[in-house]
PDBQT receptor file of N, H, CA, C and O in Angstrom, charges set to zero:
ATOM      1  N   MET A   1     -17.067  42.683  16.103  1.00  0.00    +0.000 N 
ATOM      2  CA  MET A   1     -18.487  42.909  15.897  1.00  0.00    +0.000 C 
ATOM      3  C   MET A   1     -18.757  44.285  15.296  1.00  0.00    +0.000 C 
ATOM      4  O   MET A   1     -19.635  44.447  14.448  1.00  0.00    +0.000 OA
ATOM      5  N   PHE A   2     -17.995  45.261  15.747  1.00  0.00    +0.000 N 
ATOM      6  H   PHE A   2     -17.282  45.129  16.436  1.00  0.00    +0.000 HD
ATOM      7  CA  PHE A   2     -18.226  46.619  15.270  1.00  0.00    +0.000 C 
ATOM      8  C   PHE A   2     -18.007  46.715  13.764  1.00  0.00    +0.000 C 
ATOM      9  O   PHE A   2     -18.794  47.346  13.058  1.00  0.00    +0.000 OA
ATOM     10  N   ILE A   3     -16.953  46.098  13.280  1.00  0.00    +0.000 N 
ATOM     11  H   ILE A   3     -16.314  45.585  13.854  1.00  0.00    +0.000 HD
ATOM     12  CA  ILE A   3     -16.656  46.137  11.844  1.00  0.00    +0.000 C 
ATOM     13  C   ILE A   3     -17.724  45.383  11.066  1.00  0.00    +0.000 C 
ATOM     14  O   ILE A   3     -18.165  45.836  10.009  1.00  0.00    +0.000 OA
ATOM     15  N   LEU A   4     -18.141  44.235  11.588  1.00  0.00    +0.000 N 
ATOM     16  H   LEU A   4     -17.783  43.868  12.446  1.00  0.00    +0.000 HD
ATOM     17  CA  LEU A   4     -19.213  43.478  10.934  1.00  0.00    +0.000 C 
ATOM     18  C   LEU A   4     -20.489  44.303  10.859  1.00  0.00    +0.000 C 
ATOM     19  O   LEU A   4     -21.144  44.349   9.818  1.00  0.00    +0.000 OA
ATOM     20  N   GLU A   5     -20.835  44.945  11.948  1.00  0.00    +0.000 N 
ATOM     21  H   GLU A   5     -20.303  44.908  12.794  1.00  0.00    +0.000 HD
ATOM     22  CA  GLU A   5     -22.041  45.760  11.955  1.00  0.00    +0.000 C 
ATOM     23  C   GLU A   5     -21.895  46.940  11.000  1.00  0.00    +0.000 C 
ATOM     24  O   GLU A   5     -22.867  47.347  10.364  1.00  0.00    +0.000 OA
ATOM     25  N   GLY A   6     -20.702  47.484  10.897  1.00  0.00    +0.000 N 
ATOM     26  H   GLY A   6     -19.912  47.153  11.413  1.00  0.00    +0.000 HD
ATOM     27  CA  GLY A   6     -20.459  48.587   9.980  1.00  0.00    +0.000 C 
ATOM     28  C   GLY A   6     -20.724  48.207   8.536  1.00  0.00    +0.000 C 
ATOM     29  O   GLY A   6     -21.172  49.026   7.734  1.00  0.00    +0.000 OA
ATOM     30  N   ARG A   7     -20.447  46.983   8.225  1.00  0.00    +0.000 N 
ATOM     31  H   ARG A   7     -20.083  46.317   8.877  1.00  0.00    +0.000 HD
ATOM     32  CA  ARG A   7     -20.697  46.512   6.853  1.00  0.00    +0.000 C 
ATOM     33  C   ARG A   7     -22.187  46.460   6.528  1.00  0.00    +0.000 C 
ATOM     34  O   ARG A   7     -22.572  46.470   5.359  1.00  0.00    +0.000 OA
ATOM     35  N   THR A   8     -23.024  46.403   7.562  1.00  0.00    +0.000 N 
ATOM     36  H   THR A   8     -22.711  46.394   8.512  1.00  0.00    +0.000 HD
ATOM     37  CA  THR A   8     -24.477  46.356   7.351  1.00  0.00    +0.000 C 
ATOM     38  C   THR A   8     -25.144  47.659   7.766  1.00  0.00    +0.000 C 
ATOM     39  O   THR A   8     -26.347  47.687   8.027  1.00  0.00    +0.000 OA
ATOM     40  N   ASN A   9     -24.373  48.732   7.829  1.00  0.00    +0.000 N 
ATOM     41  H   ASN A   9     -23.396  48.709   7.617  1.00  0.00    +0.000 HD
ATOM     42  CA  ASN A   9     -24.891  50.078   8.125  1.00  0.00    +0.000 C 
ATOM     43  C   ASN A   9     -25.275  50.296   9.587  1.00  0.00    +0.000 C 
ATOM     44  O   ASN A   9     -26.148  51.116   9.872  1.00  0.00    +0.000 OA
ATOM     45  N   TYR A  10     -24.648  49.585  10.511  1.00  0.00    +0.000 N 
ATOM     46  H   TYR A  10     -23.940  48.919  10.279  1.00  0.00    +0.000 HD
ATOM     47  CA  TYR A  10     -24.813  49.775  11.956  1.00  0.00    +0.000 C 
ATOM     48  C   TYR A  10     -26.269  49.705  12.432  1.00  0.00    +0.000 C 
ATOM     49  O   TYR A  10     -26.736  50.654  13.062  1.00  0.00    +0.000 OA
ATOM     50  N   PRO A  11     -26.997  48.630  12.158  1.00  0.00    +0.000 N 
ATOM     51  CA  PRO A  11     -28.407  48.584  12.552  1.00  0.00    +0.000 C 
ATOM     52  C   PRO A  11     -28.639  48.620  14.064  1.00  0.00    +0.000 C 
ATOM     53  O   PRO A  11     -29.517  49.347  14.528  1.00  0.00    +0.000 OA
ATOM     54  N   SER A  12     -27.873  47.855  14.839  1.00  0.00    +0.000 N 
ATOM     55  H   SER A  12     -27.159  47.264  14.462  1.00  0.00    +0.000 HD
ATOM     56  CA  SER A  12     -28.142  47.849  16.284  1.00  0.00    +0.000 C 
ATOM     57  C   SER A  12     -27.672  49.145  16.941  1.00  0.00    +0.000 C 
ATOM     58  O   SER A  12     -28.315  49.625  17.874  1.00  0.00    +0.000 OA
ATOM     59  N   MET A  13     -26.568  49.716  16.476  1.00  0.00    +0.000 N 
ATOM     60  H   MET A  13     -26.046  49.326  15.718  1.00  0.00    +0.000 HD
ATOM     61  CA  MET A  13     -26.102  50.981  17.042  1.00  0.00    +0.000 C 
ATOM     62  C   MET A  13     -27.099  52.104  16.730  1.00  0.00    +0.000 C 
ATOM     63  O   MET A  13     -27.378  52.944  17.586  1.00  0.00    +0.000 OA
ATOM     64  N   THR A  14     -27.627  52.116  15.518  1.00  0.00    +0.000 N 
ATOM     65  H   THR A  14     -27.400  51.434  14.822  1.00  0.00    +0.000 HD
ATOM     66  CA  THR A  14     -28.608  53.127  15.132  1.00  0.00    +0.000 C 
ATOM     67  C   THR A  14     -29.880  52.986  15.959  1.00  0.00    +0.000 C 
ATOM     68  O   THR A  14     -30.453  53.981  16.403  1.00  0.00    +0.000 OA
ATOM     69  N   ALA A  15     -30.317  51.750  16.163  1.00  0.00    +0.000 N 
ATOM     70  H   ALA A  15     -29.851  50.941  15.803  1.00  0.00    +0.000 HD
ATOM     71  CA  ALA A  15     -31.513  51.508  16.974  1.00  0.00    +0.000 C 
ATOM     72  C   ALA A  15     -31.288  51.954  18.412  1.00  0.00    +0.000 C 
ATOM     73  O   ALA A  15     -32.167  52.568  19.017  1.00  0.00    +0.000 OA
ATOM     74  N   ARG A  16     -30.121  51.651  18.959  1.00  0.00    +0.000 N 
ATOM     75  H   ARG A  16     -29.407  51.152  18.468  1.00  0.00    +0.000 HD
ATOM     76  CA  ARG A  16     -29.808  52.045  20.343  1.00  0.00    +0.000 C 
ATOM     77  C   ARG A  16     -29.779  53.565  20.469  1.00  0.00    +0.000 C 
ATOM     78  O   ARG A  16     -30.292  54.109  21.447  1.00  0.00    +0.000 OA
ATOM     79  N   ARG A  17     -29.196  54.250  19.509  1.00  0.00    +0.000 N 
ATOM     80  H   ARG A  17     -28.779  53.808  18.715  1.00  0.00    +0.000 HD
ATOM     81  CA  ARG A  17     -29.155  55.718  19.549  1.00  0.00    +0.000 C 
ATOM     82  C   ARG A  17     -30.560  56.305  19.484  1.00  0.00    +0.000 C 
ATOM     83  O   ARG A  17     -30.866  57.275  20.177  1.00  0.00    +0.000 OA
ATOM     84  N   ARG A  18     -31.410  55.716  18.653  1.00  0.00    +0.000 N 
ATOM     85  H   ARG A  18     -31.161  54.928  18.090  1.00  0.00    +0.000 HD
ATOM     86  CA  ARG A  18     -32.783  56.202  18.531  1.00  0.00    +0.000 C 
ATOM     87  C   ARG A  18     -33.528  56.025  19.854  1.00  0.00    +0.000 C 
ATOM     88  O   ARG A  18     -34.226  56.933  20.305  1.00  0.00    +0.000 OA
ATOM     89  N   LEU A  19     -33.377  54.844  20.478  1.00  0.00    +0.000 N 
ATOM     90  H   LEU A  19     -32.811  54.106  20.112  1.00  0.00    +0.000 HD
ATOM     91  CA  LEU A  19     -34.036  54.593  21.756  1.00  0.00    +0.000 C 
ATOM     92  C   LEU A  19     -33.508  55.523  22.848  1.00  0.00    +0.000 C 
ATOM     93  O   LEU A  19     -34.278  56.028  23.665  1.00  0.00    +0.000 OA
ATOM     94  N   THR A  20     -32.218  55.743  22.858  1.00  0.00    +0.000 N 
ATOM     95  H   THR A  20     -31.593  55.333  22.194  1.00  0.00    +0.000 HD
ATOM     96  CA  THR A  20     -31.615  56.623  23.859  1.00  0.00    +0.000 C 
ATOM     97  C   THR A  20     -32.114  58.051  23.691  1.00  0.00    +0.000 C 
ATOM     98  O   THR A  20     -32.399  58.728  24.679  1.00  0.00    +0.000 OA
ATOM     99  N   ALA A  21     -32.222  58.512  22.459  1.00  0.00    +0.000 N 
ATOM    100  H   ALA A  21     -31.991  57.962  21.656  1.00  0.00    +0.000 HD
ATOM    101  CA  ALA A  21     -32.683  59.877  22.192  1.00  0.00    +0.000 C 
ATOM    102  C   ALA A  21     -34.128  60.073  22.632  1.00  0.00    +0.000 C 
ATOM    103  O   ALA A  21     -34.531  61.187  22.968  1.00  0.00    +0.000 OA
ATOM    104  N   GLN A  22     -34.908  58.997  22.633  1.00  0.00    +0.000 N 
ATOM    105  H   GLN A  22     -34.581  58.092  22.361  1.00  0.00    +0.000 HD
ATOM    106  CA  GLN A  22     -36.315  59.082  23.016  1.00  0.00    +0.000 C 
ATOM    107  C   GLN A  22     -36.529  58.855  24.510  1.00  0.00    +0.000 C 
ATOM    108  O   GLN A  22     -37.657  58.951  24.993  1.00  0.00    +0.000 OA
ATOM    109  N   HIS A  23     -35.462  58.556  25.244  1.00  0.00    +0.000 N 
ATOM    110  H   HIS A  23     -34.546  58.478  24.852  1.00  0.00    +0.000 HD
ATOM    111  CA  HIS A  23     -35.578  58.309  26.676  1.00  0.00    +0.000 C 
ATOM    112  C   HIS A  23     -36.056  59.582  27.372  1.00  0.00    +0.000 C 
ATOM    113  O   HIS A  23     -35.696  60.689  26.970  1.00  0.00    +0.000 OA
ATOM    114  N   GLU A  24     -36.858  59.421  28.402  1.00  0.00    +0.000 N 
ATOM    115  H   GLU A  24     -37.150  58.522  28.728  1.00  0.00    +0.000 HD
ATOM    116  CA  GLU A  24     -37.463  60.558  29.086  1.00  0.00    +0.000 C 
ATOM    117  C   GLU A  24     -36.428  61.579  29.582  1.00  0.00    +0.000 C 
ATOM    118  O   GLU A  24     -36.661  62.785  29.496  1.00  0.00    +0.000 OA
ATOM    119  N   ILE A  25     -35.306  61.110  30.093  1.00  0.00    +0.000 N 
ATOM    120  H   ILE A  25     -35.116  60.130  30.163  1.00  0.00    +0.000 HD
ATOM    121  CA  ILE A  25     -34.296  62.049  30.607  1.00  0.00    +0.000 C 
ATOM    122  C   ILE A  25     -33.725  62.916  29.486  1.00  0.00    +0.000 C 
ATOM    123  O   ILE A  25     -33.391  64.078  29.717  1.00  0.00    +0.000 OA
ATOM    124  N   GLU A  26     -33.610  62.370  28.285  1.00  0.00    +0.000 N 
ATOM    125  H   GLU A  26     -33.881  61.426  28.098  1.00  0.00    +0.000 HD
ATOM    126  CA  GLU A  26     -33.109  63.148  27.145  1.00  0.00    +0.000 C 
ATOM    127  C   GLU A  26     -34.138  64.177  26.696  1.00  0.00    +0.000 C 
ATOM    128  O   GLU A  26     -33.788  65.308  26.358  1.00  0.00    +0.000 OA
ATOM    129  N   VAL A  27     -35.407  63.783  26.694  1.00  0.00    +0.000 N 
ATOM    130  H   VAL A  27     -35.691  62.865  26.969  1.00  0.00    +0.000 HD
ATOM    131  CA  VAL A  27     -36.483  64.688  26.276  1.00  0.00    +0.000 C 
ATOM    132  C   VAL A  27     -36.602  65.850  27.268  1.00  0.00    +0.000 C 
ATOM    133  O   VAL A  27     -36.690  67.010  26.867  1.00  0.00    +0.000 OA
ATOM    134  N   VAL A  28     -36.605  65.528  28.564  1.00  0.00    +0.000 N 
ATOM    135  H   VAL A  28     -36.533  64.586  28.891  1.00  0.00    +0.000 HD
ATOM    136  CA  VAL A  28     -36.696  66.563  29.597  1.00  0.00    +0.000 C 
ATOM    137  C   VAL A  28     -35.466  67.467  29.552  1.00  0.00    +0.000 C 
ATOM    138  O   VAL A  28     -35.586  68.686  29.676  1.00  0.00    +0.000 OA
ATOM    139  N   GLY A  29     -34.288  66.878  29.377  1.00  0.00    +0.000 N 
ATOM    140  H   GLY A  29     -34.190  65.888  29.276  1.00  0.00    +0.000 HD
ATOM    141  CA  GLY A  29     -33.061  67.668  29.297  1.00  0.00    +0.000 C 
ATOM    142  C   GLY A  29     -33.096  68.656  28.146  1.00  0.00    +0.000 C 
ATOM    143  O   GLY A  29     -32.669  69.801  28.295  1.00  0.00    +0.000 OA
ATOM    144  N   ALA A  30     -33.599  68.226  27.011  1.00  0.00    +0.000 N 
ATOM    145  H   ALA A  30     -33.946  67.296  26.891  1.00  0.00    +0.000 HD
ATOM    146  CA  ALA A  30     -33.697  69.119  25.849  1.00  0.00    +0.000 C 
ATOM    147  C   ALA A  30     -34.644  70.280  26.143  1.00  0.00    +0.000 C 
ATOM    148  O   ALA A  30     -34.364  71.423  25.784  1.00  0.00    +0.000 OA
ATOM    149  N   ARG A  31     -35.770  69.980  26.801  1.00  0.00    +0.000 N 
ATOM    150  H   ARG A  31     -35.997  69.051  27.093  1.00  0.00    +0.000 HD
ATOM    151  CA  ARG A  31     -36.719  71.046  27.148  1.00  0.00    +0.000 C 
ATOM    152  C   ARG A  31     -36.097  72.033  28.133  1.00  0.00    +0.000 C 
ATOM    153  O   ARG A  31     -36.263  73.246  27.997  1.00  0.00    +0.000 OA
ATOM    154  N   LEU A  32     -35.384  71.509  29.120  1.00  0.00    +0.000 N 
ATOM    155  H   LEU A  32     -35.249  70.524  29.231  1.00  0.00    +0.000 HD
ATOM    156  CA  LEU A  32     -34.740  72.391  30.098  1.00  0.00    +0.000 C 
ATOM    157  C   LEU A  32     -33.671  73.263  29.441  1.00  0.00    +0.000 C 
ATOM    158  O   LEU A  32     -33.579  74.456  29.733  1.00  0.00    +0.000 OA
ATOM    159  N   ARG A  33     -32.870  72.680  28.563  1.00  0.00    +0.000 N 
ATOM    160  H   ARG A  33     -32.945  71.711  28.327  1.00  0.00    +0.000 HD
ATOM    161  CA  ARG A  33     -31.833  73.469  27.881  1.00  0.00    +0.000 C 
ATOM    162  C   ARG A  33     -32.449  74.565  27.021  1.00  0.00    +0.000 C 
ATOM    163  O   ARG A  33     -31.877  75.647  26.888  1.00  0.00    +0.000 OA
ATOM    164  N   ASP A  34     -33.619  74.290  26.436  1.00  0.00    +0.000 N 
ATOM    165  H   ASP A  34     -34.084  73.411  26.544  1.00  0.00    +0.000 HD
ATOM    166  CA  ASP A  34     -34.300  75.317  25.642  1.00  0.00    +0.000 C 
ATOM    167  C   ASP A  34     -34.752  76.491  26.505  1.00  0.00    +0.000 C 
ATOM    168  O   ASP A  34     -34.896  77.609  26.009  1.00  0.00    +0.000 OA
ATOM    169  N   MET A  35     -34.978  76.240  27.803  1.00  0.00    +0.000 N 
ATOM    170  H   MET A  35     -34.861  75.332  28.206  1.00  0.00    +0.000 HD
ATOM    171  CA  MET A  35     -35.412  77.301  28.712  1.00  0.00    +0.000 C 
ATOM    172  C   MET A  35     -34.247  78.142  29.227  1.00  0.00    +0.000 C 
ATOM    173  O   MET A  35     -34.462  79.122  29.940  1.00  0.00    +0.000 OA
ATOM    174  N   MET A  36     -33.022  77.770  28.875  1.00  0.00    +0.000 N 
ATOM    175  H   MET A  36     -32.847  76.974  28.296  1.00  0.00    +0.000 HD
ATOM    176  CA  MET A  36     -31.835  78.469  29.378  1.00  0.00    +0.000 C 
ATOM    177  C   MET A  36     -31.048  79.061  28.206  1.00  0.00    +0.000 C 
ATOM    178  O   MET A  36     -30.082  78.454  27.744  1.00  0.00    +0.000 OA
ATOM    179  N   PRO A  37     -31.453  80.237  27.724  1.00  0.00    +0.000 N 
ATOM    180  CA  PRO A  37     -30.817  80.806  26.534  1.00  0.00    +0.000 C 
ATOM    181  C   PRO A  37     -29.337  81.119  26.720  1.00  0.00    +0.000 C 
ATOM    182  O   PRO A  37     -28.589  81.133  25.741  1.00  0.00    +0.000 OA
ATOM    183  N   TRP A  38     -28.897  81.368  27.946  1.00  0.00    +0.000 N 
ATOM    184  H   TRP A  38     -29.504  81.357  28.741  1.00  0.00    +0.000 HD
ATOM    185  CA  TRP A  38     -27.484  81.684  28.171  1.00  0.00    +0.000 C 
ATOM    186  C   TRP A  38     -26.577  80.497  27.882  1.00  0.00    +0.000 C 
ATOM    187  O   TRP A  38     -25.387  80.679  27.624  1.00  0.00    +0.000 OA
ATOM    188  N   ILE A  39     -27.115  79.295  27.923  1.00  0.00    +0.000 N 
ATOM    189  H   ILE A  39     -28.082  79.147  28.133  1.00  0.00    +0.000 HD
ATOM    190  CA  ILE A  39     -26.321  78.105  27.606  1.00  0.00    +0.000 C 
ATOM    191  C   ILE A  39     -25.982  78.080  26.116  1.00  0.00    +0.000 C 
ATOM    192  O   ILE A  39     -24.867  77.719  25.738  1.00  0.00    +0.000 OA
ATOM    193  N   LYS A  40     -26.931  78.458  25.280  1.00  0.00    +0.000 N 
ATOM    194  H   LYS A  40     -27.836  78.751  25.587  1.00  0.00    +0.000 HD
ATOM    195  CA  LYS A  40     -26.720  78.420  23.829  1.00  0.00    +0.000 C 
ATOM    196  C   LYS A  40     -25.606  79.372  23.396  1.00  0.00    +0.000 C 
ATOM    197  O   LYS A  40     -24.886  79.092  22.437  1.00  0.00    +0.000 OA
ATOM    198  N   LYS A  41     -25.465  80.484  24.094  1.00  0.00    +0.000 N 
ATOM    199  H   LYS A  41     -26.050  80.711  24.873  1.00  0.00    +0.000 HD
ATOM    200  CA  LYS A  41     -24.436  81.462  23.724  1.00  0.00    +0.000 C 
ATOM    201  C   LYS A  41     -23.030  80.901  23.899  1.00  0.00    +0.000 C 
ATOM    202  O   LYS A  41     -22.129  81.229  23.127  1.00  0.00    +0.000 OA
ATOM    203  N   ASN A  42     -22.840  80.066  24.899  1.00  0.00    +0.000 N 
ATOM    204  H   ASN A  42     -23.571  79.799  25.526  1.00  0.00    +0.000 HD
ATOM    205  CA  ASN A  42     -21.503  79.581  25.245  1.00  0.00    +0.000 C 
ATOM    206  C   ASN A  42     -21.250  78.145  24.804  1.00  0.00    +0.000 C 
ATOM    207  O   ASN A  42     -20.396  77.467  25.374  1.00  0.00    +0.000 OA
ATOM    208  N   ARG A  43     -21.968  77.682  23.816  1.00  0.00    +0.000 N 
ATOM    209  H   ARG A  43     -22.662  78.233  23.353  1.00  0.00    +0.000 HD
ATOM    210  CA  ARG A  43     -21.807  76.296  23.365  1.00  0.00    +0.000 C 
ATOM    211  C   ARG A  43     -20.442  76.051  22.753  1.00  0.00    +0.000 C 
ATOM    212  O   ARG A  43     -19.937  76.862  21.976  1.00  0.00    +0.000 OA
ATOM    213  N   LEU A  44     -19.852  74.922  23.116  1.00  0.00    +0.000 N 
ATOM    214  H   LEU A  44     -20.262  74.263  23.747  1.00  0.00    +0.000 HD
ATOM    215  CA  LEU A  44     -18.581  74.523  22.515  1.00  0.00    +0.000 C 
ATOM    216  C   LEU A  44     -18.813  73.686  21.262  1.00  0.00    +0.000 C 
ATOM    217  O   LEU A  44     -18.011  73.718  20.329  1.00  0.00    +0.000 OA
ATOM    218  N   VAL A  45     -19.922  72.930  21.246  1.00  0.00    +0.000 N 
ATOM    219  H   VAL A  45     -20.573  72.904  22.005  1.00  0.00    +0.000 HD
ATOM    220  CA  VAL A  45     -20.243  72.056  20.124  1.00  0.00    +0.000 C 
ATOM    221  C   VAL A  45     -21.633  72.413  19.624  1.00  0.00    +0.000 C 
ATOM    222  O   VAL A  45     -22.574  72.494  20.413  1.00  0.00    +0.000 OA
ATOM    223  N   ASP A  46     -21.767  72.622  18.338  1.00  0.00    +0.000 N 
ATOM    224  H   ASP A  46     -21.002  72.556  17.697  1.00  0.00    +0.000 HD
ATOM    225  CA  ASP A  46     -23.066  72.883  17.718  1.00  0.00    +0.000 C 
ATOM    226  C   ASP A  46     -23.560  71.574  17.117  1.00  0.00    +0.000 C 
ATOM    227  O   ASP A  46     -23.064  71.141  16.077  1.00  0.00    +0.000 OA
ATOM    228  N   GLN A  47     -24.546  70.935  17.773  1.00  0.00    +0.000 N 
ATOM    229  H   GLN A  47     -24.949  71.287  18.617  1.00  0.00    +0.000 HD
ATOM    230  CA  GLN A  47     -25.018  69.624  17.325  1.00  0.00    +0.000 C 
ATOM    231  C   GLN A  47     -25.697  69.680  15.964  1.00  0.00    +0.000 C 
ATOM    232  O   GLN A  47     -25.798  68.655  15.290  1.00  0.00    +0.000 OA
ATOM    233  N   SER A  48     -26.160  70.838  15.549  1.00  0.00    +0.000 N 
ATOM    234  H   SER A  48     -26.078  71.670  16.097  1.00  0.00    +0.000 HD
ATOM    235  CA  SER A  48     -26.770  70.919  14.224  1.00  0.00    +0.000 C 
ATOM    236  C   SER A  48     -25.716  70.832  13.124  1.00  0.00    +0.000 C 
ATOM    237  O   SER A  48     -26.034  70.489  11.985  1.00  0.00    +0.000 OA
ATOM    238  N   LYS A  49     -24.461  71.141  13.459  1.00  0.00    +0.000 N 
ATOM    239  H   LYS A  49     -24.202  71.419  14.384  1.00  0.00    +0.000 HD
ATOM    240  CA  LYS A  49     -23.376  71.066  12.481  1.00  0.00    +0.000 C 
ATOM    241  C   LYS A  49     -22.533  69.812  12.663  1.00  0.00    +0.000 C 
ATOM    242  O   LYS A  49     -22.026  69.262  11.686  1.00  0.00    +0.000 OA
ATOM    243  N   ASN A  50     -22.379  69.358  13.895  1.00  0.00    +0.000 N 
ATOM    244  H   ASN A  50     -22.792  69.805  14.689  1.00  0.00    +0.000 HD
ATOM    245  CA  ASN A  50     -21.484  68.231  14.182  1.00  0.00    +0.000 C 
ATOM    246  C   ASN A  50     -22.272  66.977  14.403  1.00  0.00    +0.000 C 
ATOM    247  O   ASN A  50     -21.694  65.921  14.657  1.00  0.00    +0.000 OA
TER     248      ASN A  50
């Protein structure tokens, strides 16, 4: 199924990621992380680049 979906540009996976990103726990988590500047200094992964 994964390969088949890949041939059509991953529509269900993209939709699931979009819904997950909009979930309340993700939104609240992002706001909380923004309030903790010391976390940004020690990041192992930069999501804006990766």
